[in-house]
C-alpha atoms as one frame of an Amber mdcrd trajectory, in Angstrom:
protein
 -36.017  69.057  31.556 -33.255  69.288  28.953 -33.254  71.844  26.812 -31.627
  71.746  23.708 -29.124  74.764  23.345 -28.851  77.446  20.655 -25.382  75.656
  19.479 -27.130  72.352  19.475 -27.641  71.173  15.884 -30.762  68.927  14.817
 -30.721  66.944  11.996 -32.722  68.115   8.925 -35.246  65.442   7.842 -36.509
  66.313   4.444 -39.047  64.453   2.349 -36.622  62.760   0.248 -34.970  61.240
   3.513 -38.524  60.161   5.074 -38.887  58.132   1.322 -35.866  56.702   1.735
 -36.670  55.191   5.150 -39.710  54.177   4.272 -38.546  51.837   1.473 -37.568
  48.630   2.799 -36.949  46.489  -0.321 -36.152  46.444  -4.207 -38.196  48.372
  -6.903 -39.886  46.526  -9.579 -37.262  47.823 -11.805 -34.368  46.732 -10.334
 -35.788  43.053  -9.567 -36.595  43.122 -13.671 -33.331  44.104 -14.289 -31.532
  41.664 -12.350 -33.811  38.826 -13.450 -32.749  40.035 -17.429 -29.211  39.711
 -16.409 -29.280  35.951 -14.840 -31.314  34.994 -18.055 -28.622  36.656 -20.640
 -25.964  34.898 -18.464 -28.049  31.630 -17.826 -28.377  31.320 -22.323 -24.729
  32.026 -22.664 -23.477  29.466 -20.390 -26.342  26.827 -22.170 -25.050  28.071
 -25.700 -21.442  27.413 -24.277 -22.023  24.112 -23.067 -24.483  22.583 -25.751
 -25.825  19.714 -23.937 -27.309  18.605 -26.881 -24.115  18.113 -28.819 -22.736
  16.742 -25.646 -25.314  14.229 -25.589 -24.741  13.121 -28.986 -21.192  12.603
 -28.422 -21.462  10.982 -25.915 -23.410   8.282 -27.725 -21.243   8.237 -30.797
 -18.573   6.942 -28.133 -20.598   4.230 -26.851 -21.595   3.498 -30.177 -17.443
   2.955 -31.113 -16.987   1.335 -27.954 -20.193  -1.491 -28.985 -18.990  -1.870
 -32.516 -15.405  -2.404 -30.966 -16.630  -4.822 -28.569 -18.390  -6.792 -31.250
 -15.529  -7.106 -33.807 -13.165  -8.428 -30.905 -15.599 -10.783 -29.476 -16.244
 -12.205 -33.289 -12.634 -12.685 -33.712 -11.975 -14.349 -30.742 -14.920 -16.388
 -31.747 -13.302 -17.261 -34.891 -10.056 -17.773 -33.249 -11.482 -20.529 -31.117
 -12.377 -22.540 -34.598 -15.805 -21.646 -35.061 -16.783 -20.422 -38.913 -19.210
 -17.558 -39.580 -20.771 -18.086 -43.247 -23.328 -15.679 -44.762 -21.887 -12.444
 -43.804 -22.212  -9.945 -46.824 -18.831  -8.532 -48.394 -19.907  -5.211 -49.505
 -20.678  -2.682 -46.315 -23.832  -1.358 -48.095 -25.168  -5.003 -48.090 -24.217
  -5.221 -44.372 -26.787  -7.293 -42.348 -28.780  -6.384 -39.182 -27.174  -7.987
 -35.790 -30.287  -9.778 -34.338 -30.614  -9.142 -30.457 -29.651 -12.153 -28.319
 -33.449 -13.022 -27.495 -34.209 -13.397 -31.405 -32.279 -16.647 -32.787 -32.511
 -18.775 -35.138 -34.734 -18.506 -38.294 -36.651 -15.485 -36.398 -33.469 -13.617
 -37.055 -32.430 -14.816 -40.597 -35.726 -14.860 -42.036 -37.776 -12.080 -43.152
 -39.030  -9.990 -41.845 -36.088  -9.495 -39.862 -33.066 -10.636 -42.072 -30.621
 -10.241 -39.817 -27.567 -12.204 -38.674 -27.630 -14.263 -35.215 -24.644 -13.841
 -32.979 -26.602 -15.409 -29.927 -23.447 -17.948 -29.849 -21.579 -15.033 -28.388
 -23.622 -14.764 -25.445 -23.613 -18.181 -24.397 -22.188 -18.845 -21.149 -20.512
 -15.540 -21.298 -17.692 -16.767 -22.810 -17.398 -13.939 -25.520 -19.796 -11.036
 -24.363 -22.192 -11.183 -21.522 -24.478  -9.638 -23.559 -25.010  -7.974 -27.069
 -24.662  -4.167 -27.225 -27.787  -2.364 -28.357 -27.428   1.046 -29.823 -29.067
   4.099 -27.583 -31.429   4.848 -30.265 -32.619   1.663 -31.303 -36.330   0.987
 -31.271 -36.996  -2.248 -32.940 -37.479  -5.223 -30.549 -35.519  -7.586 -32.929
 -32.044  -6.045 -33.702 -29.199  -4.340 -32.193 -29.036  -1.200 -34.205 -25.574
  -2.477 -35.462 -24.877  -4.133 -38.625 -22.246  -6.506 -39.903 -20.501  -7.261
 -42.858 -16.945  -8.513 -44.271 -13.746  -6.859 -45.664 -11.484  -9.498 -46.779
 -11.096 -11.702 -44.127 -12.274  -9.286 -41.165 -15.194  -9.142 -40.025 -16.446
  -5.561 -39.480 -19.287  -3.992 -37.388 -20.688  -0.825 -38.372 -23.508   1.553
 -36.898 -25.776   3.360 -39.349 -25.923   6.309 -37.200 -22.205   6.930 -37.153
 -21.794   5.565 -40.926 -23.897   7.058 -43.734 -23.220   3.990 -45.780 -23.402
   0.931 -43.686 -26.541  -1.161 -45.078 -27.747   1.376 -47.041
């Protein structure tokens, strides 16, 4: 039988040591503190990224690309010897551009009173399809408008230009 000698040291076990040995996790206060810090950091990241602004900027770029695409197709259509009449010469009077499924008098007469560019999409010669504004909900129009400046046909978006067809 082993006996412990007088010089052997026994570890002191106090109630504080026993309490620490029993604790195998985090306290509620520690968890709440970590969650609070994470919430603050994620809020700061969302503010820095600003997803709403990023989405609006992307839609603005899409609208700019669509207006240029339409203007280029219209210019090519005119260069090929076609004539477009009835386009207003004042930006404030710009006409809605009808979707390719709304043609002829369905487009040009009330209630739409727009401009029919379905000829641009015939056989995909100038455009494969007329671009539609991302926010447009009217099934008859594309969300873009057309007007004339001198001999140039211009396309505008009311979401980008406040005086476009106002």
